[in-house]
N, C-alpha and C positions, 0 to 999 in steps of 0.2 A: 561565132567568134566576133563578127563585126559589132554585135550588140554590146559585148563586154568592153570592147575598145572604146566605143562611143560613150558608154556609161562611165568608164574610167576617165575619159577626157572631160566630161561634164563635172565629175567630182573634183578633178584637179582645178578646173576653172573656178568652181565655187570656193574651194579652199584658198586659192590665190586672191580672189576678190575679198573674202573675209579677212585675210591677213593684211591686205592693203588698206581696207577701211579701218581695221584696228590700229594700224600705225598712224593713220591720219587723225584719228580721234584721241590719241594719247597726248593730252595737253597737261602742262604743269598746273598746279593750283593758281599760280600767277597768271598764266594764259587763260585758264578757265574763268577766273573772275573777270578778266577783261572782256572775254567773249560774251559772258552772261550779262554783264552790266551794260555794255554797249549794244547788245542785241544785234550783233553784226554777223553777216554771212561771210565776211572777208576772212582770209586765212590769217590767224593770229599766231601760228606756230613759229614764225620768224621773230616774234617779239620776245626778247630775252631779258631786257632791262628797260629802265625808264627812258633812256635816250632813244631807244628803238620805238617805245610807246609814243613819245612825242612825234617822231618821224611818221608813224602810222596815222596819228591824229592830223598832223599837218598835211599829209597826202590826201586824206579822206574828207576833211572839213576845211574849206577855204577860209583864210583869215579875213575878217571884216574890220575889226579895230583892235588896237593893242595899247595897254596903259601900264606904265611902270608904277607899281604901288610903292615899292621900296627898293633902294639899292644902297649898298655900303661897300666902298672900295678902300682898302688899305694899300697905300703905295708910297714909294720913295721917289722924291724928285729934288734934284740939286742938293743931295745930302740930307734932306729933311724927310722925316716920316710924317705923312699926312693921311687924313681920312676924309673921303668925300661921301656925303650922305645925300640921298634924294628921297624926300618924303613929302607926300601931298603936293607934288609939283615944285617944291622948293629945293634948290641945290645949295648945299652948305659944305664948306671946306674947313677942316679943323687941323691944327698942328697937334701931333701926339708928343707930349712931353716925356721926359726921361722916366717919370713915375707913372706913365700910361694914362694920364688924364688928358682930356681934350680941351684945346683952347680954340675958340671960334676965330677964324681968320677972315672968312668972307661968307656972308649970307646971301643966297640967291646969286651964285657965281656964274649964271648963264650969260652967254654973250648975246647981244642984241641980234635979232633976225634969224637965229638958229633954233632948230627944234631941240627939245630936251636931249634926245639921243645924240644928235650931232654935236651939241654943246659939250656933253659929257665926254664924248670921244675926243674932242679937241683938247679938253682939259687933261686927259690922260694920255695924249699922244706921245710924249717923251718920258712918261712915267714908268718906273719899274713896279708893276703891280704885284703885290704880295698876296692879297686876299680879295675876292670879289664875290659878293652875295647879291642876288637879284630876285625880286618877287614881282611877277607880272600877271596881269589879267587880260585875257584875250576873248573877244566875241568872235565866234566862227559860224560858218554856214550851218543850216539845219537847226537854227535856234539853239546853239550849243555855247556853253561857257567853259573856258579853260583857265585855271590858275596854276602857276608853277613857281617853284623856288629852285634856283640854280646857283651852284657854287663853282666858280671857275667855269669849266665846260661840262659839268656833270649835273644832271637833274637830281634834286634832293627830294622834291615832292611834286606830285601832279594831282590835281582835282579836276574832274571832267564830268559835266552833266548836260543833259538835254532839258531845256526849259519845258516844264509840264510833265516830264517823264518821272517814273517812280524811283529809279536808281541813280545813284551818284557814285562814280568811281573815284576812290581816294587811294593814292599810291604814295609810298614813301621809301626812302633808302635808309635802312638801319644797319649799321655795322657791315657795310658792303653787300647787304642783301636787299633786293628790291621786293617789296610786298604791296599787293593791291587788294583792296576790300571793296565790295559793292554794298553801299548803304542804301537800304530801301526805306 
């Protein structure tokens, strides 16, 4: 009888461990592409969307440098509809006319002594922001490059690659679904 009990106990332990490992390995295609492309041993099961993917990258790869490639902000200030554009380090402010055309008000509207980011934040301090699109390039630790597009507080695209590695993770938000593909 003791042999049967110990055998039953061992069988139960094996079944429990198989069940637990099967649950751990059940990744969505989104998560599987992230795991394969980044070749990471980190747990990616908690990554459900692009915002969480950015947080994961930010946690695992320290930021070295950041550059705003493009930014476009539609805002209202003092009853006027304005558009701020940042492109190639140049800050421009346009008035949006009634027929939706743009009229340049100020080219390179940065204030002296401020960084681009602080200057833009100061320009938008009292503004009622309607739309905000941002494209940024970041160099991160481990010889990695990250580019992302962001609309308001939602990531719309993320491209992540390790210099010299074969794979490049390209993710996008399409119709409220987040999709990642590993390009080799």
